[in-house]
Structures are given as C-alpha cells and as structure tokens.
PAZAPA-4460 file (N, C-alpha, C; in steps of 0.05 Angstrom, whole numbers, plus 32768, in hexadecimal, padded with zeros to 4 digits):
% residues 82
    n_x    n_y    n_z   ca_x   ca_y   ca_z    c_x    c_y    c_z   seq   type   mol
   810B   7AF8   783F   8124   7B02   7835   812E   7AF0   781D     1      M     A
   8138   7AFD   7809   8141   7AEE   77F1   815E   7AE5   77F5     2      I     A
   8163   7ACB   77F0   817E   7AC1   77F1   818C   7AC8   77D7     3      M     A
   81A4   7AD2   77D9   81B3   7ADA   77C1   81C9   7AC5   77BB     4      K     A
   81C7   7AB8   77A4   81DA   7AA4   779C   81E9   7AAE   7784     5      V     A
   8203   7AB0   7785   8213   7ABB   776F   8227   7AA6   7766     6      T     A
   8228   7AA1   774C   823B   7A8D   7741   8250   7A9C   7730     7      V     A
   8269   7A95   7734   827E   7AA1   7724   827D   7A95   7707     8      C     A
   827D   7AA7   76F4   827D   7A9E   76D8   8297   7AA8   76CA     9      I     A
   82AB   7AAE   76D9   82C5   7AB5   76CE   82D2   7A9E   76C0    10      G     A
   82E7   7AA2   76B1   82F3   7A8E   76A0   82FB   7A74   76AF    11      S     A
   8308   7A77   76C6   8311   7A5F   76D4   82F9   7A4E   76DE    12      S     A
   82E5   7A5B   76E9   82CE   7A4C   76F2   82BE   7A42   76DA    13      C     A
   82BE   7A51   76C4   82AF   7A47   76AC   82BB   7A2D   76A3    14      H     A
   82D6   7A2B   76A3   82E3   7A12   769B   82DC   79FB   76AE    15      I     A
   82D8   7A02   76C7   82D1   79ED   76DB   82B4   79E7   76DD    16      K     A
   82A3   79F3   76CC   8287   79EB   76CA   8273   79FF   76D6    17      G     A
   8279   7A18   76D6   8266   7A2B   76E2   824C   7A2C   76D3    18      S     A
   824C   7A28   76B9   8233   7A28   76AA   8220   7A11   76B4    19      R     A
   822C   79F9   76B8   821C   79E3   76C2   8212   79E8   76DE    20      Q     A
   8223   79F6   76EF   821A   79FC   770A   8203   7A0F   7709    21      V     A
   8205   7A24   76F9   81EF   7A38   76F6   81D5   7A29   76ED    22      V     A
   81D8   7A19   76D8   81C1   7A0B   76CD   81B5   79F8   76E2    23      E     A
   81C6   79EB   76F1   81BC   79D9   7706   81AD   79E8   771C    24      G     A
   81B8   79FE   7724   81AB   7A0F   7739   8191   7A1A   772E    25      L     A
   8190   7A23   7716   8177   7A2D   770A   8162   7A17   770A    26      Q     A
   816A   79FF   7702   8158   79E9   7701   814C   79E2   771C    27      Y     A
   815D   79E0   7731   8154   79D8   774C   8143   79EF   7758    28      Y     A
   814B   7A08   7753   813B   7A1E   775E   811F   7A1E   7752    29      I     A
   811D   7A19   7738   8103   7A18   772B   80F3   79FF   7734    30      N     A
   8101   79E9   7736   80F5   79CF   773E   80E8   79D2   775A    31      E     A
   80F5   79E0   776C   80EB   79E4   7787   80DA   79FD   778A    32      E     A
   80D6   7A0B   7773   80C6   7A23   7773   80D0   7A38   7787    33      K     A
   80EA   7A3D   7786   80F7   7A4F   7798   80FF   7A69   778A    34      L     A
   80F5   7A6E   7772   80FD   7A85   7763   80F7   7A9F   7771    35      G     A
   80E3   7AA0   7782   80DD   7AB9   7790   80ED   7ABC   77AA    36      D     A
   80FC   7AA7   77B1   810C   7AA8   77CA   812A   7AA8   77C5    37      K     A
   8132   7AA0   77AD   814F   7A9E   77A6   8155   7AAF   778E    38      V     A
   8169   7AC1   7790   8172   7AD1   7779   818C   7AC5   7770    39      E     A
   818C   7ABA   7758   81A4   7AAE   774C   81B1   7AC2   7739    40      L     A
   81CB   7AC7   773D   81D9   7AD9   772C   81F4   7ACF   7725    41      G     A
   8201   7ADD   7713   821C   7AD6   770B   822F   7AEE   770F    42      G     A
   8248   7AE8   7712   825D   7AFD   7715   8277   7AF3   7709    43      T     A
   8288   7B06   7704   82A2   7AFD   76FA   82B5   7AF9   7712    44      F     A
   82CD   7AF1   770D   82E0   7AE7   7720   82DC   7AF0   773D    45      C     A
   82DB   7ADC   774F   82D9   7AE1   776C   82F4   7ADF   7779    46      M     A
   8309   7ADA   7769   8324   7AD9   7774   832C   7ABF   7782    47      G     A
   831C   7AAA   777F   8322   7A90   778B   8322   7A7B   7775    48      K     A
   832F   7A81   775F   832E   7A70   7747   8336   7A53   774C    49      C     A
   8348   7A4E   775F   8352   7A33   7764   833D   7A22   7772    50      Q     A
   8328   7A2E   777B   8314   7A1F   778B   82FD   7A14   777B    51      M     A
   82FE   7A14   7761   82E8   7A08   7752   82D4   7A1D   774B    52      G     A
   82BC   7A15   7745   82A7   7A28   773F   829F   7A36   7759    53      V     A
   82A4   7A50   775A   829F   7A60   7772   8282   7A68   7773    54      C     A
   8275   7A63   778A   825A   7A6B   778E   8257   7A78   77AA    55      V     A
   8249   7A8E   77AB   8243   7A9A   77C5   8225   7A98   77CA    56      T     A
   821E   7A93   77E3   8202   7A94   77ED   8202   7AA8   7803    57      V     A
   81F4   7ABE   77FE   81F4   7AD5   7811   8210   7ADB   781B    58      D     A
   8223   7ADD   7809   823F   7AE4   780E   8250   7ACE   781C    59      D     A
   8245   7AB6   7820   8255   7AA0   782A   825F   7A90   7812    60      K     A
   8279   7A8A   7812   8286   7A7E   77FB   8285   7A5F   77FB    61      F     A
   8280   7A54   77E3   8280   7A37   77DF   828E   7A31   77C5    62      Y     A
   8299   7A19   77C3   82A4   7A0E   77AB   8291   79F8   77A1    63      S     A
   8286   79FB   7789   8272   79E8   777F   827C   79DD   7764    64      V     A
   8275   79C4   775E   827B   79B9   7744   8261   79B0   7738    65      T     A
   8261   79AB   771E   8248   79A0   7712   823F   7986   7720    66      P     A
   8252   7977   772B   824B   795E   7738   823F   7962   7754    67      E     A
   8245   7979   7761   823C   797D   777C   8225   7992   777E    68      T     A
   821B   799C   7767   8208   79B1   7767   81ED   79A9   7775    69      V     A
   81E4   7990   7771   81CB   7988   777D   81CE   7987   779C    70      K     A
   81E3   797B   77A5   81E9   797A   77C2   81EB   7996   77CE    71      D     A
   81FA   79A7   77C0   81FD   79C3   77C9   81E2   79D1   77CB    72      F     A
   81D2   79CD   77B6   81B7   79DA   77B6   81A7   79D0   77CE    73      F     A
   81A6   79B6   77D3   8197   79AA   77E9   819F   79B6   7804    74      E     A
   81BA   79B6   7809   81C4   79BE   7823   81C5   79DC   7828    75      K     A
   81CF   79EB   7813   81D4   7A07   7818   81BE   7A1A   780E    76      E     A
   81AC   7A11   77FD   8197   7A22   77F4   817C   7A19   77FE    77      I     A
   8174   7A01   77F4   8159   79F7   77FB   8155   79F5   7819    78      K     A
   8168   79EA   7828   8165   79E6   7845   8163   7A00   7854    79      A     A
   816F   7A15   7849   8170   7A2F   7858   815B   7A43   784F    80      K     A
   814E   7A3E   7839   813B   7A51   782E   811E   7A4B   7836    81      V     A
   8118   7A32   783B   80FC   7A2A   7840   80F4   7A2F   785D    82      K     A
***
C-alpha cells in the first residue's frame, strides 16, 4: 500500500517554509529509496494555518517545520513504511 503524504503549499504555510519541507521530504524519500512506497503531493490551504506547515500522512494531520522535517520523516514516514 502506498503512503500518501500531502504538504500544504498555501500562502501561510509557504511563508513558514513549506517549500523547504517539500524539498526535505523529497530528499529523504529518494535517499531511502521509498519513491515506490510514498506518494508526495501538495495542496492548498488545509484550514489550520496557525499550526505551521501542515502535512498529512494518510489523512492524519501534523505540523512540520523546516527544522523538524528530518525527525518527522524518520518517525512518521520511514518507520511506518518499511
């Protein structure tokens, strides 16, 4: 089963670093060769703008920053997909 990871790229999250979060996730997904197991996508406003860069993993909500993207990847993506 493919894990679906969606990052908000709306204006509020963009200001908070969504581009860096997307790039970080792309990097770690490629680094771990998980491209066939993880589908990374973008969406506009998720309605939780105050919570930082909004990310969902299979519809579960997370708040991620460029500083926490590696930790988030390790715990919520890599650990659950392998």
